[in-house]
C-alpha positions in Angstrom: -4.4 28.4 -2.5 -1.7 25.8 -1.9 -4.2 23.6 0.0 -6.6 23.9 -2.8 -4.0 22.8 -5.3 -3.0 19.8 -3.1 -6.6 18.8 -2.8 -7.0 18.9 -6.6 -3.8 16.9 -7.1 -4.9 14.3 -4.6 -8.3 14.1 -6.1 -7.0 13.7 -9.7 -4.1 11.3 -8.8 -5.9 9.1 -6.2 -9.7 9.5 -6.4 -9.8 9.7 -10.2 -7.1 7.1 -10.5 -4.5 8.9 -12.6 -1.7 7.6 -10.4 -2.8 4.0 -10.8 -3.5 4.5 -14.5 0.1 5.8 -14.9 1.4 2.9 -12.8 -0.4 0.3 -15.0 1.0 2.0 -18.1 4.5 2.1 -16.6 4.2 -1.6 -15.9 3.1 -2.4 -19.5 5.8 -0.2 -21.0 8.8 -1.0 -18.9 8.1 -4.2 -16.9 5.8 -6.5 -18.9 8.6 -9.1 -19.1 8.7 -9.5 -15.3 4.9 -9.6 -14.8 3.8 -12.4 -12.4 3.5 -13.3 -8.8 6.3 -13.7 -6.4 7.0 -16.7 -4.1 4.3 -17.0 -1.4 5.4 -16.2 2.2 3.2 -18.4 4.4 4.2 -16.8 7.7 4.7 -13.2 8.8 8.3 -14.1 9.8 9.0 -15.4 6.3 7.4 -12.3 4.7 9.5 -9.9 6.8 12.8 -11.9 6.4 12.4 -12.1 2.7 11.5 -8.4 2.5 14.6 -7.5 4.4 16.7 -9.0 1.5 15.6 -6.3 -0.9 16.9 -2.8 -1.0 15.2 0.5 -1.2 15.9 2.7 -4.3 14.0 5.9 -5.2 11.9 6.1 -8.4 13.5 8.3 -11.0 12.8 9.9 -14.4 11.8 6.6 -16.0 8.9 6.3 -13.5 8.2 10.1 -13.7 9.4 10.0 -10.1 6.6 7.8 -8.9 5.0 4.6 -10.2 3.9 1.3 -8.6 5.9 -1.4 -10.3 5.1 -5.1 -10.5 5.9 -7.1 -7.4 8.8 -8.9 -9.0 10.5 -5.5 -9.8 11.5 -5.3 -6.2 14.0 -8.1 -6.8 16.2 -5.4 -8.4 15.3 -2.7 -5.9 12.4 -0.4 -5.4 10.7 2.1 -3.2 7.7 1.9 -1.0 5.4 1.3 -4.0 7.2 -1.9 -5.0 7.5 -3.0 -1.4 3.7 -2.7 -1.0 3.0 -4.5 -4.3 5.5 -7.3 -3.3 3.9 -7.7 0.2 0.4 -8.1 -1.4 1.8 -10.7 -3.8 3.9 -12.6 -1.3 1.0 -12.6 1.2 -1.8 -13.4 -1.3 -2.6 -16.7 0.4 -2.5 -15.1 3.9 0.3 -14.9 6.4 0.3 -16.4 9.9 1.7 -14.3 12.7 3.4 -15.6 15.8 0.0 -15.6 17.7 -1.5 -17.9 15.0 -3.6 -15.1 13.5 -3.9 -15.3 9.7 -3.7 -12.0 7.8 -4.8 -11.4 4.2 -3.8 -8.5 2.0 -6.6 -6.1 1.0 -4.6 -3.8 -1.3 -2.1 -1.0 -1.6 -2.8 2.0 0.6 -1.4 5.3 -0.7 -1.0 8.1 1.9 0.2 11.5 0.6 1.2 14.4 2.7 2.6 17.8 1.8 5.9 17.2 0.1 5.8 13.4 0.1 3.8 10.3 0.8 4.1 6.5 1.3 2.5 3.3 0.1 1.9 0.3 2.2 0.2 -3.1 1.9 -3.0 -3.2 3.9 -3.7 -6.5 5.6 -6.9 -7.6 7.5 -7.5 -10.5 9.8 -8.7 -13.5 7.8 -12.3 -13.8 8.9 -13.0 -10.5 7.0 -10.9 -11.5 4.0 -13.8 -11.8 1.6 -15.1 -8.4 2.5 -13.0 -5.9 0.6 -14.4 -2.8 2.2 -12.2 -3.2 5.3 -12.4 0.5 6.1 -16.2 0.3 6.8 -15.8 -2.0 9.7 -18.0 -1.9 12.8 -16.9 -2.6 16.3 -15.9 -6.2 17.0 -14.6 -6.8 13.5 -11.0 -7.8 12.9 -8.0 -5.6 13.1 -6.1 -4.0 10.2 -2.3 -3.9 9.8 0.1 -2.3 7.4 3.4 -3.5 6.1 6.1 -2.1 3.7 9.8 -1.3 3.9 9.1 0.3 7.3 8.0 -3.0 8.8 4.9 -4.7 10.1 2.4 -2.5 12.1 -0.8 -4.2 13.3 -3.7 -3.2 15.6 -5.8 -0.6 13.7 -9.6 -0.3 13.7 -10.0 1.5 10.4 -8.2 2.7 7.3 -8.1 6.3 8.5 -6.2 5.2 11.6 -3.7 3.4 9.4 -3.2 6.5 7.2 -2.5 8.6 10.3 0.0 6.0 11.6 1.8 5.8 8.2 2.2 9.6 8.1 3.1 9.9 11.8 6.0 7.5 11.3 7.4 10.1 8.9 6.6 13.0 11.2 3.8 14.2 8.9 0.0 14.5 8.8 -1.8 12.8 5.9 -3.7 14.8 3.4 -5.8 11.9 2.0 -5.6 8.1 1.6 -6.6 5.8 -1.2 -6.9 2.0 -1.1 -6.6 0.2 -4.4 -6.6 -3.5 -5.3 -3.1 -5.1 -5.8 -3.7 -5.1 -9.6 -4.3 -1.4 -9.4 -7.6 -1.7 -11.3 -10.2 -1.2 -8.5 -10.2 1.7 -6.1 -11.6 0.4 -2.9 -11.6 3.6 -0.8 -10.6 7.2 -1.0 -10.9 10.0 1.7 -9.7 13.5 1.8 -8.3 14.4 5.2 -6.8 17.8 4.6 -3.4 17.5 6.2 -4.8 18.6 9.6 -4.2 16.5 12.7 
């Protein structure tokens, strides 16, 4: 019964988009004065250095305990949601890593598990940047990476592998994943996993 309720919750929040609809409403109600892009970080080093200057704070009652704020809201603190939104905004022109590879943000990846979850910014190697369905890659296509307050983690072949890595870093197994555009208006991908390894 509990698995069924989790599945319904994930479906309504992520697949039907209620979580993203609530986040857009939250942005309009509470953050419309800070709407806008953040300073571009041209290199991965600059992105990570700048991100380390922010501090993590949990969402509270005002966010109904979870909402994705505007990227600029991270300047006064935020949780993984704001870190992911900030990374997408700061990296919007692409970031160059130390090997000279250019990475471009695809969107915000939400990975829930029983009792929690985490949001990360999903990046893809540049030569696939115009192709938003990064999760439907074939062999030989560029790698995926995720970044948020937990750091930069590259080298994945598909979104499912990224979701499992995000959950594994918290000692959990993902129940689902959802990839949404940085403006929270377009759901790019959703998959139910079931919380089973």
